[in-house]
N, C-alpha and C positions, 0 to 999 in steps of 0.2 A: 425358689431361688434360681434353680437350672433353667426353668422357663423363661424368667426374665432375662438371664444371660443368652439363651438362644435367641430371643427377640431382639436384644440389643445387638448381637453379632449379625443378625439377618438384616437388620436396619443399616448398619454400617456398611455391610456388603453392598446393599441396594444404593445407598448413598454413593459409594465409591465407583459402582458401575456407571450411575449417571453422571457423575461429575466427568468419569472419563469419557463418555459420549459427548458432552457438552464440550469438552477440550478438543476432540477432534473435528468437530462440525465449524468451530469458531476460534480458529488459532489467533492468538495475539501475535503482534508483531514483535520480532525480536528486537532488543534494546538497540538504539541507533549507535553506530562505532564512532569512538572517538576521532578526532583528527579533521573534521570538517571545519568548515568556516563559521566561527561562533556568531557571525552577524546575519548569516542566512538560516532560514526554516528547513529543518530536515524533514522530507517526505518520504513515504514507504510505499514502493510498487507492490502491491499485495498480489498480482496477478503472475503467470509465468509467460515467458516468452514475448514480453512487451517491447515493442521497437522504439527505440529512442532516435528521432529523426531530426534531419537539419533544420527543418521549418516546422511550423505548426499545421502540417496537411499531410495526409497520406501519401500524397504523390512524390514528397520529397524523399531524398536518400536517406537511407536507415544508417546510422553511425554506431550504433550498438544494440544489443538485444539482452535484456535483462529480466530475471525472476526473483521476486520476493526479495528486493533489495532497497537500501537506502540511499538516498542522493541529496545534494543541497539544492534547494529550489531558490533560483534568482529572482523571478517574476513570472507572473500569468497574464495571458491575454486571451481574447477569443480568437479562433481560427477555424478550421474546417470542422463542419459537424461530423462526428463520430458516432455510428450506431453499431453496438454489439448485442445481438439478440439475447444473450446471457445476463447482460447488465445494464441495458439501456442505452441512452444517448447523451452526448455531450459536446459542446463546442470550445470548452475552455482548455486551454493547453498551458503546461508550466514548462518554464525553461529551467533546465537542471543542469548540474556539473558534477562529477565524481568528487568524493571526499578529498582525495590527493590532489584535485586539481585537473581540470580537462577542458576541452572545448565544450561549448554549450551545446545541449540537445533538448530536443522538445518531446513531451509525453503528454497523451491527452489524459486530462483528470479522471477519466472513466477507471484508470487503472490505478490511481493514487488514493491512498487513504485521505479522507478530508471533504468529501462530496463533491457537488457541482464546481463551486469556486472554493478554494481551500483558504481558510482563516490563517492569518499571519504571512501570507505569501503576497507581496505587493502587486499592483498591476504594473505591466510593462508600458 
């Protein structure tokens, strides 16, 4: 009986360590805050220090910098191709705004959850 209890405790401890390791390597996005426009799709910036730009090009003005952040997506279109050695490349950009309402800014889809072209976000 003691042997069975020790094995069970060891198995539970190993499972807890494994679950903890998985949680640190693949963090889930926090829940989207309330207060956004319910007619728009919420998008999540998964990366840090992502520049939100005036136009869908890296040459345009930076309007804001955000890290691991939720925004309302207005629409998406192809713009300048962006390549990041860590994550690949993409020419799709999404027009976004803050939940409290703001000017439109553009972020390359490389840094948004959802893939090359984000489902649920209309084309511009």
